[in-house]
C-alpha positions, -999 to 999 in steps of 0.1 A, spaced: 121 559 -280 121 575 -245 133 609 -257 110 609 -287 80 600 -264 90 626 -238 93 654 -263 60 648 -279 42 644 -246 57 677 -234 44 694 -266 9 681 -258 10 697 -223 20 668 -202 45 669 -173 73 644 -181 101 628 -161 127 611 -182 145 583 -163 176 572 -182 210 561 -169 226 574 -201 218 611 -193 252 616 -178 268 612 -213 286 580 -204 289 556 -234 268 525 -228 282 497 -251 247 481 -251 228 511 -262 210 505 -295 202 542 -301 237 555 -302 249 525 -321 223 528 -349 233 541 -384 199 558 -388 189 545 -423 152 551 -428 136 524 -451 99 533 -454 88 535 -490 111 506 -501 95 484 -474 83 452 -492 47 453 -478 19 474 -490 -4 474 -460 -6 464 -423 7 480 -391 43 479 -401 37 497 -434 15 523 -417 40 530 -389 68 535 -415 50 558 -437 37 579 -408 72 580 -392 88 592 -425 62 620 -427 67 630 -391 105 631 -392 101 658 -419 80 678 -395 102 672 -365 133 683 -383 117 716 -391 104 721 -355 138 712 -339 157 732 -364 136 763 -357 149 759 -321 184 759 -332 191 722 -334 209 708 -366 195 674 -376 217 661 -405 195 644 -430 208 627 -462 179 621 -486 179 591 -510 183 554 -506 194 528 -531 184 492 -522 206 468 -543 194 435 -557 220 406 -557 198 379 -574 174 378 -604 146 370 -580 153 400 -559 155 422 -589 121 409 -602 106 417 -566 119 452 -570 103 456 -604 69 445 -589 74 469 -561 80 499 -584 48 491 -601 27 488 -570 43 519 -554 36 540 -585 -1 530 -582 1 543 -546 17 576 -558 52 569 -546 81 578 -569 103 548 -567 128 541 -596 143 509 -608 180 514 -617 194 489 -642 230 476 -639 245 501 -665 234 530 -643 248 513 -612 281 507 -629 285 545 -637 284 554 -600 316 562 -582 330 548 -560 321 514 -573 292 496 -557 294 461 -541 304 433 -566 275 414 -579 248 441 -578 223 433 -607 201 464 -602 187 486 -576 156 502 -562 160 540 -556 137 559 -532 143 597 -532 120 601 -501 138 576 -479 173 583 -465 194 586 -434 190 605 -402 220 609 -379 209 593 -345 233 612 -323 222 647 -333 186 636 -332 190 623 -296 207 655 -285 181 678 -302 151 659 -287 167 662 -252 177 699 -256 143 709 -268 127 688 -241 145 706 -215 134 739 -230 99 726 -227 103 717 -190 114 681 -191 126 668 -158 153 641 -158 166 614 -136 200 598 -144 193 565 -127 180 529 -136 146 516 -129 146 484 -108 110 478 -101 75 491 -110 46 489 -86 9 499 -93 -6 521 -67 -41 538 -64 -42 565 -92 -8 557 -107 25 539 -104 55 538 -81 89 537 -99 117 524 -78 153 532 -90 186 516 -83 197 546 -62 167 540 -38 144 567 -51 106 560 -51 89 582 -78 51 585 -78 38 590 -113 4 589 -131 16 568 -159 47 549 -172 59 546 -207 84 517 -208 111 520 -234 139 501 -219 148 477 -247 156 442 -236 155 453 -199 117 460 -204 111 421 -201 123 418 -166 104 448 -154 72 435 -169 77 399 -156 76 413 -121 41 426 -129 30 393 -143 34 402 -180 55 377 -201 69 396 -230 103 381 -237 129 399 -258 165 390 -268 194 411 -277 208 410 -312 243 426 -312 254 448 -341 289 460 -348 296 490 -372 326 507 -386 336 542 -397 361 540 -426 384 565 -442 384 559 -479 417 556 -498 426 587 -518 415 598 -544 382 581 -536 355 605 -523 319 614 -528 325 643 -552 329 624 -584 310 631 -615 285 605 -607 284 599 -569 260 577 -550 224 591 -547 224 585 -509 227 556 -485 232 522 -502 218 489 -488 234 456 -498 221 423 -484 210 440 -452 242 460 -447 241 498 -448 268 519 -465 263 555 -456 285 582 -472 298 608 -447 320 639 -451 343 639 -482 361 605 -479 344 587 -450 318 560 -448 297 544 -421 293 506 -426 271 482 -407 257 466 -389 263 429 -382 235 407 -369 249 386 -340 224 367 -316 232 375 -280 253 402 -265 288 392 -272 307 407 -302 323 383 -327 357 396 -340 353 374 -371 319 390 -379 335 425 -377 364 414 -399 339 400 -425 318 432 -424 344 453 -443 347 425 -469 309 426 -474 310 388 -473 332 387 -504 314 415 -523 336 445 -513 351 465 -541 388 472 -539 384 507 -525 364 493 -496 389 466 -488 417 492 -488 398 517 -465 411 524 -431 391 519 -399 387 552 -380 365 538 -353 342 509 -345 312 506 -322 285 482 -312 250 481 -296 221 458 -288 189 456 -308 159 444 -287 142 417 -306 108 404 -295 106 366 -292 76 350 -309 60 384 -316 64 410 -344 84 442 -338 78 466 -324 59 461 -291 33 489 -287 8 478 -260 -11 494 -231 -9 465 -207 -27 482 -177 -42 516 -172 -11 540 -172 14 513 -182 24 517 -219 51 496 -236 70 511 -265 99 489 -271 113 460 -291 118 480 -324 147 456 -334 163 472 -365 140 502 -370 142 522 -339 153 555 -354 128 552 -382 99 543 -361 105 568 -332 81 596 -343 51 572 -351 58 554 -318 58 586 -298 25 596 -315 9 563 -307 21 566 -271 8 601 -267 -26 591 -281 -28 563 -257 -21 584 -227 -44 612 -239 -73 588 -243 -65 573 -209 -64 608 -192 -98 618 -209 -114 585 -197 -102 590 -161 -116 625 -161 -149 613 -173 -151 585 -148 -166 594 -114 -141 588 -85 
């Protein structure tokens, strides 16, 4: 969120300072961004209206524009189009049928794939799939290259950076003071707070009670057993979603699998072991796959409020956090919302006599 907001604000002519302790390249085990798998579920979203629906559709549109802009500056943003959302119960399959009908009325080209078509795919899908909802417009955006591209192009546009952690925010006449762990006191006109779960403590010091909790997710990269690969006569049409778990084909014979949903910030080894088994639905090739690497991160989950948290709490204090499981998907629409809020606030301040 921070890099997306910074990049868009720079494009709109603002001076931006990005404060992020992860700028030194050190791996933060709690980072949600670098732990994400980047599956973008927009058109397969179960709702037809409301804020969440609008944010998803706008983000999907903006991601297409952002990829073109960043690639024009020499950044490669791997994008795998297509998403197959599997149904495991008759009730879920019926909901998918209804969604296809409503989406077609909205002009979206969703397809319902019956079981015989799923059975023809290779490698075999999770055991028990009764059908699937296929969206050619949804897909998977690699988070790592996207983070790197936003930062690199931001620096080209004049982004200032501070590799530190914010300890305290203080309102001052005409703006804000940002106090960091290393003792710096930075004077700024406005603050965009995208610090995940840590946002809650910073806001509590200012009298705003917006609690969030971490929900840990573990993920795996697997090497598929030979001769299993993604070059068969009938390969998968993109990322596959099974009961909330994402299976993302990678190069030739690799797969990303994740992520677990574990309340709190402590990883459960049993949850990771169960992940590769897909809770008993893993086909033989998946059970035989070799773990290449594993990783984890924290999703910031708002307590008692819908995700994400997009609010301007005070003049010059904008919160863009709590995206839970859709941080990569919602980054562009969030950045656009933040930039609009700050642009409107700046215009108002210019029109108001001092």
